[in-house]
One Martini backbone bead per residue (centre of mass of N, CA, C, O) as a GRO file, in nm:
protein
  305
    1MET     BB    1  -3.106   0.060  -1.172
    2GLN     BB    2  -2.819   0.168  -1.210
    3LYS     BB    3  -2.504   0.129  -1.205
    4PRO     BB    4  -2.289   0.191  -1.007
    5ASP     BB    5  -2.047   0.424  -0.901
    6LEU     BB    6  -1.691   0.335  -0.855
    7SER     BB    7  -1.547   0.606  -0.887
    8VAL     BB    8  -1.235   0.756  -0.812
    9ASP     BB    9  -1.022   1.008  -0.653
   10VAL     BB   10  -0.650   1.004  -0.646
   11ALA     BB   11  -0.439   1.244  -0.683
   12GLY     BB   12  -0.565   1.280  -0.988
   13ILE     BB   13  -0.657   0.972  -1.008
   14THR     BB   14  -0.865   0.783  -1.198
   15LEU     BB   15  -1.076   0.520  -1.074
   16ARG     BB   16  -1.297   0.267  -1.146
   17ASN     BB   17  -1.206   0.170  -0.866
   18PRO     BB   18  -1.103   0.140  -0.522
   19VAL     BB   19  -0.911  -0.116  -0.607
   20MET     BB   20  -0.616  -0.219  -0.497
   21THR     BB   21  -0.273  -0.334  -0.477
   22ALA     BB   22  -0.052  -0.441  -0.258
   23SER     BB   23   0.246  -0.417  -0.180
   24GLY     BB   24   0.405  -0.739  -0.210
   25THR     BB   25   0.134  -0.919  -0.335
   26PHE     BB   26   0.154  -0.863  -0.692
   27GLY     BB   27   0.415  -0.785  -0.782
   28TYR     BB   28   0.399  -0.640  -1.124
   29GLY     BB   29   0.120  -0.789  -1.230
   30GLU     BB   30   0.186  -1.009  -1.446
   31GLU     BB   31   0.172  -1.262  -1.248
   32PHE     BB   32  -0.166  -1.214  -1.241
   33SER     BB   33  -0.295  -1.197  -1.535
   34GLU     BB   34  -0.434  -1.512  -1.532
   35TYR     BB   35  -0.622  -1.454  -1.276
   36VAL     BB   36  -0.679  -1.139  -1.339
   37ASN     BB   37  -0.851  -0.861  -1.439
   38LEU     BB   38  -0.673  -0.563  -1.453
   39GLU     BB   39  -0.951  -0.408  -1.558
   40ALA     BB   40  -1.112  -0.461  -1.273
   41ILE     BB   41  -0.923  -0.254  -1.135
   42GLY     BB   42  -0.795   0.044  -1.021
   43ALA     BB   43  -0.494  -0.054  -0.916
   44ILE     BB   44  -0.135  -0.101  -0.946
   45ILE     BB   45   0.104  -0.227  -0.704
   46THR     BB   46   0.413  -0.264  -0.651
   47LYS     BB   47   0.681  -0.371  -0.560
   48GLY     BB   48   0.934  -0.283  -0.397
   49LEU     BB   49   1.182  -0.028  -0.489
   50SER     BB   50   1.524  -0.004  -0.582
   51LEU     BB   51   1.823   0.086  -0.709
   52ARG     BB   52   1.903  -0.198  -0.624
   53PRO     BB   53   1.927  -0.506  -0.596
   54LYS     BB   54   1.735  -0.748  -0.387
   55ALA     BB   55   1.736  -1.044  -0.200
   56GLY     BB   56   1.675  -1.048   0.084
   57ASN     BB   57   1.589  -1.274   0.314
   58PRO     BB   58   1.609  -1.554   0.468
   59THR     BB   59   1.500  -1.865   0.512
   60PRO     BB   60   1.228  -1.833   0.658
   61ARG     BB   61   0.972  -1.560   0.545
   62ILE     BB   62   0.688  -1.730   0.599
   63VAL     BB   63   0.391  -1.724   0.820
   64GLU     BB   64   0.142  -1.842   0.965
   65THR     BB   65  -0.142  -1.710   1.145
   66THR     BB   66  -0.385  -1.599   1.336
   67GLY     BB   67  -0.549  -1.426   1.093
   68GLY     BB   68  -0.264  -1.455   0.931
   69MET     BB   69   0.070  -1.307   0.841
   70LEU     BB   70   0.418  -1.345   0.826
   71ASN     BB   71   0.687  -1.118   0.698
   72ALA     BB   72   1.052  -1.141   0.577
   73ILE     BB   73   1.150  -1.071   0.288
   74GLY     BB   74   1.322  -0.776   0.231
   75LEU     BB   75   1.263  -0.628  -0.032
   76GLN     BB   76   1.260  -0.785  -0.287
   77ASN     BB   77   1.432  -0.699  -0.603
   78VAL     BB   78   1.544  -0.579  -0.928
   79GLY     BB   79   1.567  -0.288  -0.974
   80ILE     BB   80   1.553  -0.008  -1.183
   81ASP     BB   81   1.672  -0.127  -1.438
   82ALA     BB   82   1.513  -0.377  -1.473
   83PHE     BB   83   1.240  -0.249  -1.448
   84VAL     BB   84   1.270  -0.092  -1.711
   85GLU     BB   85   1.324  -0.328  -1.913
   86LYS     BB   86   1.108  -0.575  -1.792
   87LYS     BB   87   0.838  -0.436  -1.674
   88VAL     BB   88   0.718  -0.171  -1.824
   89PRO     BB   89   0.616  -0.296  -2.095
   90PHE     BB   90   0.353  -0.426  -1.968
   91PHE     BB   91   0.199  -0.166  -1.890
   92ARG     BB   92   0.112  -0.091  -2.192
   93THR     BB   93  -0.124  -0.339  -2.185
   94VAL     BB   94  -0.261  -0.172  -1.954
   95ALA     BB   95  -0.575  -0.009  -1.838
   96THR     BB   96  -0.413   0.050  -1.551
   97PRO     BB   97  -0.292   0.196  -1.308
   98VAL     BB   98   0.061   0.250  -1.213
   99ILE     BB   99   0.211   0.204  -0.898
  100VAL     BB  100   0.520   0.286  -0.727
  101ASN     BB  101   0.701   0.123  -0.494
  102PHE     BB  102   0.946   0.285  -0.271
  103PHE     BB  103   1.301   0.268  -0.152
  104GLY     BB  104   1.545   0.377   0.103
  105ASN     BB  105   1.852   0.469   0.316
  106THR     BB  106   1.827   0.765   0.195
  107LEU     BB  107   1.745   1.056   0.075
  108GLU     BB  108   1.896   1.030  -0.207
  109GLU     BB  109   1.762   0.763  -0.290
  110TYR     BB  110   1.472   0.873  -0.296
  111ALA     BB  111   1.528   1.104  -0.505
  112GLU     BB  112   1.656   0.923  -0.743
  113LEU     BB  113   1.398   0.748  -0.780
  114ALA     BB  114   1.192   0.969  -0.834
  115GLU     BB  115   1.341   1.083  -1.088
  116ARG     BB  116   1.325   0.822  -1.255
  117LEU     BB  117   1.010   0.780  -1.234
  118ASP     BB  118   0.933   1.055  -1.372
  119ARG     BB  119   1.033   0.933  -1.673
  120ILE     BB  120   0.781   0.733  -1.656
  121PRO     BB  121   0.476   0.722  -1.814
  122GLU     BB  122   0.355   0.446  -1.689
  123VAL     BB  123   0.367   0.608  -1.420
  124ALA     BB  124   0.127   0.753  -1.232
  125ALA     BB  125   0.260   0.683  -0.937
  126VAL     BB  126   0.401   0.720  -0.591
  127GLU     BB  127   0.507   0.499  -0.327
  128ILE     BB  128   0.630   0.552   0.001
  129ASN     BB  129   0.855   0.376   0.189
  130ILE     BB  130   0.914   0.452   0.539
  131SER     BB  131   1.000   0.157   0.671
  132CYS     BB  132   1.316   0.276   0.686
  133PRO     BB  133   1.645   0.299   0.750
  134ASN     BB  134   1.861   0.555   0.834
  135VAL     BB  135   2.201   0.510   0.786
  136LYS     BB  136   2.308   0.815   0.844
  137HIS     BB  137   2.104   0.809   1.139
  138GLY     BB  138   2.133   0.535   1.330
  139GLY     BB  139   1.863   0.383   1.197
  140ILE     BB  140   1.621   0.554   1.182
  141VAL     BB  141   1.292   0.536   1.108
  142PHE     BB  142   1.124   0.729   0.895
  143GLY     BB  143   0.820   0.620   1.004
  144THR     BB  144   0.881   0.719   1.337
  145ASP     BB  145   0.966   1.017   1.241
  146PRO     BB  146   0.842   1.323   1.158
  147LYS     BB  147   1.098   1.454   1.046
  148ALA     BB  148   1.190   1.221   0.862
  149ALA     BB  149   0.934   1.209   0.694
  150TYR     BB  150   0.943   1.495   0.592
  151SER     BB  151   1.222   1.480   0.446
  152VAL     BB  152   1.154   1.247   0.239
  153VAL     BB  153   0.896   1.374   0.114
  154LYS     BB  154   1.032   1.637   0.018
  155ALA     BB  155   1.240   1.505  -0.168
  156VAL     BB  156   1.036   1.370  -0.356
  157ARG     BB  157   0.869   1.618  -0.430
  158GLU     BB  158   1.131   1.762  -0.566
  159SER     BB  159   1.157   1.490  -0.786
  160THR     BB  160   0.844   1.520  -0.864
  161ILE     BB  161   0.516   1.529  -1.035
  162LYS     BB  162   0.404   1.309  -0.932
  163PRO     BB  163   0.210   1.144  -0.736
  164VAL     BB  164   0.215   1.131  -0.372
  165ILE     BB  165   0.249   0.857  -0.171
  166VAL     BB  166   0.213   0.745   0.169
  167LYS     BB  167   0.327   0.483   0.380
  168LEU     BB  168   0.232   0.394   0.688
  169SER     BB  169   0.318   0.319   0.995
  170PRO     BB  170   0.194   0.155   1.304
  171ASN     BB  171   0.489   0.191   1.464
  172VAL     BB  172   0.347   0.409   1.656
  173THR     BB  173   0.230   0.652   1.880
  174ASP     BB  174   0.131   0.866   1.631
  175ILE     BB  175  -0.032   0.877   1.338
  176VAL     BB  176  -0.110   1.170   1.305
  177GLU     BB  177   0.164   1.301   1.319
  178MET     BB  178   0.271   1.164   1.066
  179ALA     BB  179   0.051   1.270   0.874
  180TRP     BB  180   0.111   1.563   0.895
  181ALA     BB  181   0.399   1.563   0.799
  182CYS     BB  182   0.335   1.459   0.510
  183ALA     BB  183   0.134   1.684   0.439
  184ASP     BB  184   0.347   1.927   0.482
  185ALA     BB  185   0.533   1.787   0.247
  186GLU     BB  186   0.320   1.740   0.001
  187ALA     BB  187   0.137   1.521  -0.005
  188ASP     BB  188  -0.140   1.354  -0.189
  189ALA     BB  189  -0.128   1.072  -0.015
  190LEU     BB  190  -0.247   0.812   0.202
  191SER     BB  191  -0.133   0.500   0.345
  192LEU     BB  192  -0.321   0.261   0.559
  193ILE     BB  193  -0.143  -0.005   0.669
  194ASN     BB  194   0.118  -0.133   0.756
  195THR     BB  195   0.290  -0.351   0.921
  196LEU     BB  196   0.318  -0.532   1.200
  197THR     BB  197   0.529  -0.620   1.454
  198GLY     BB  198   0.634  -0.971   1.468
  199MET     BB  199   0.614  -1.316   1.607
  200ALA     BB  200   0.736  -1.675   1.576
  201ILE     BB  201   0.716  -1.990   1.752
  202ASP     BB  202   0.900  -2.290   1.806
  203LEU     BB  203   0.863  -2.493   2.071
  204ASP     BB  204   1.044  -2.746   2.011
  205LYS     BB  205   1.291  -2.570   1.911
  206ARG     BB  206   1.314  -2.289   2.041
  207ARG     BB  207   1.249  -2.111   1.778
  208PRO     BB  208   1.210  -1.905   1.546
  209ILE     BB  209   1.058  -1.923   1.242
  210LEU     BB  210   1.206  -1.682   1.146
  211ALA     BB  211   1.512  -1.589   1.038
  212ASN     BB  212   1.448  -1.276   1.128
  213VAL     BB  213   1.234  -1.329   1.375
  214THR     BB  214   1.092  -1.086   1.254
  215GLY     BB  215   0.775  -0.943   1.126
  216GLY     BB  216   0.489  -0.876   0.924
  217LEU     BB  217   0.168  -0.814   1.005
  218SER     BB  218  -0.127  -0.954   0.842
  219GLY     BB  219  -0.457  -0.934   0.798
  220PRO     BB  220  -0.746  -0.974   0.981
  221ALA     BB  221  -0.611  -0.906   1.253
  222VAL     BB  222  -0.541  -0.587   1.164
  223LYS     BB  223  -0.819  -0.444   1.095
  224PRO     BB  224  -0.895  -0.279   1.358
  225ILE     BB  225  -0.655  -0.100   1.355
  226ALA     BB  226  -0.679   0.022   1.071
  227LEU     BB  227  -0.946   0.146   1.102
  228ARG     BB  228  -0.866   0.337   1.326
  229MET     BB  229  -0.646   0.491   1.182
  230VAL     BB  230  -0.803   0.589   0.933
  231TRP     BB  231  -1.009   0.749   1.094
  232GLN     BB  232  -0.811   0.946   1.224
  233VAL     BB  233  -0.667   1.047   0.968
  234ALA     BB  234  -0.919   1.149   0.794
  235ARG     BB  235  -0.979   1.375   1.025
  236ALA     BB  236  -0.680   1.533   0.995
  237VAL     BB  237  -0.687   1.544   0.691
  238LYS     BB  238  -0.719   1.670   0.331
  239ILE     BB  239  -0.615   1.406   0.218
  240PRO     BB  240  -0.614   1.123   0.087
  241VAL     BB  241  -0.721   0.785   0.205
  242ILE     BB  242  -0.576   0.468   0.212
  243GLY     BB  243  -0.688   0.147   0.278
  244ILE     BB  244  -0.533  -0.095   0.509
  245GLY     BB  245  -0.615  -0.424   0.645
  246GLY     BB  246  -0.776  -0.722   0.602
  247ILE     BB  247  -0.894  -0.732   0.313
  248MET     BB  248  -1.146  -0.978   0.178
  249THR     BB  249  -1.402  -0.796   0.127
  250GLY     BB  250  -1.633  -0.570   0.030
  251ILE     BB  251  -1.719  -0.498   0.326
  252ASP     BB  252  -1.445  -0.417   0.418
  253ALA     BB  253  -1.396  -0.192   0.228
  254LEU     BB  254  -1.647  -0.017   0.310
  255GLU     BB  255  -1.562   0.040   0.595
  256PHE     BB  256  -1.316   0.212   0.526
  257MET     BB  257  -1.485   0.427   0.384
  258LEU     BB  258  -1.650   0.513   0.622
  259ALA     BB  259  -1.385   0.595   0.786
  260GLY     BB  260  -1.244   0.775   0.509
  261ALA     BB  261  -1.168   0.612   0.254
  262THR     BB  262  -1.127   0.634  -0.090
  263ALA     BB  263  -0.936   0.380  -0.084
  264VAL     BB  264  -0.791   0.045  -0.143
  265GLN     BB  265  -0.597  -0.228  -0.022
  266VAL     BB  266  -0.495  -0.557  -0.139
  267GLY     BB  267  -0.320  -0.836   0.000
  268THR     BB  268  -0.328  -1.119   0.151
  269ALA     BB  269  -0.566  -1.224  -0.034
  270ASN     BB  270  -0.383  -1.296  -0.270
  271PHE     BB  271  -0.274  -1.570  -0.146
  272LEU     BB  272  -0.563  -1.706  -0.141
  273ASP     BB  273  -0.671  -1.510  -0.394
  274PRO     BB  274  -0.573  -1.396  -0.691
  275GLY     BB  275  -0.877  -1.259  -0.754
  276ALA     BB  276  -0.966  -1.066  -0.504
  277ALA     BB  277  -0.983  -0.777  -0.617
  278GLY     BB  278  -1.208  -0.833  -0.828
  279ARG     BB  279  -1.412  -0.938  -0.620
  280ILE     BB  280  -1.432  -0.694  -0.432
  281ALA     BB  281  -1.543  -0.509  -0.647
  282ALA     BB  282  -1.803  -0.677  -0.704
  283GLU     BB  283  -1.915  -0.664  -0.421
  284MET     BB  284  -1.941  -0.357  -0.389
  285GLU     BB  285  -2.146  -0.325  -0.620
  286ARG     BB  286  -2.366  -0.513  -0.503
  287TYR     BB  287  -2.416  -0.358  -0.240
  288LEU     BB  288  -2.503  -0.104  -0.359
  289ALA     BB  289  -2.741  -0.208  -0.535
  290ASP     BB  290  -2.898  -0.338  -0.300
  291ASN     BB  291  -2.899  -0.040  -0.136
  292GLY     BB  292  -2.941   0.218  -0.337
  293ILE     BB  293  -2.626   0.313  -0.429
  294ALA     BB  294  -2.494   0.515  -0.675
  295ASP     BB  295  -2.236   0.602  -0.502
  296VAL     BB  296  -1.941   0.542  -0.342
  297LYS     BB  297  -1.884   0.836  -0.239
  298GLU     BB  298  -2.113   0.826  -0.019
  299MET     BB  299  -1.918   0.647   0.190
  300ILE     BB  300  -1.714   0.873   0.248
  301GLY     BB  301  -1.720   0.943   0.582
  302ALA     BB  302  -2.020   0.811   0.689
  303LEU     BB  303  -1.971   0.789   0.964
  304GLU     BB  304  -2.142   0.733   1.281
  305VAL     BB  305  -2.054   0.887   1.608
   0.00000   0.00000   0.00000
């Protein structure tokens, strides 16, 4: 049997395999280049980018939990100007699509960032982080209100011709309603899930472990929730879904594809194994070969319920 075909198409971008790196877990790609062959994965997704540099939250801001980790990094990043000057040149050296995750605190900030990213040929697509508060409207989080989500996605859609991916928050009552709002605003794809809000406590000190008190839970502990939400959303929308949440092995990744994901993102695994994304792609290929499956696309949405 020939080697299985692992290529997939997400929002018009052809990926050599379905494995992307999740935003905030892989730096800007260059930091991991000596640990993983960047041309053995499907796409690199950068850490979240804002208009101005952001220092993030005070430490401690990462803590291990049972089956996962909590982070309260606070979206630390270099800002768009330094990104263009210092990070973009590296992208020209890698034959792997680069997708830029970005965020703002107003519709205007989202639109301005989208417009500036639109001018950078090395950026294949953008991924909107809508898990941010709208400072102009009482701090409501864009990603928890369907109307606010629609507005921000629409603003970005009108500011760029690049493919637009929207990263959905799981901290909502109805994930499908959020997905519909983003699809109606002409998103090209959806990625889910972002982290779940959690906290950790130091019993002896009687204090929260994170300086921020709460943080985002990721890792294997969230996988069952992520699988459920991916399955629900993939059945409800006609645009591609990218699965995220506790993917540590090729088997995990293929389970998300059975649930309806066209591609996946690997996040927390990168902290344990810097080469996780490449390893997971290889494990997917091995499973397909061992089971006589010629094309990974046969797995997408093939769950029997």
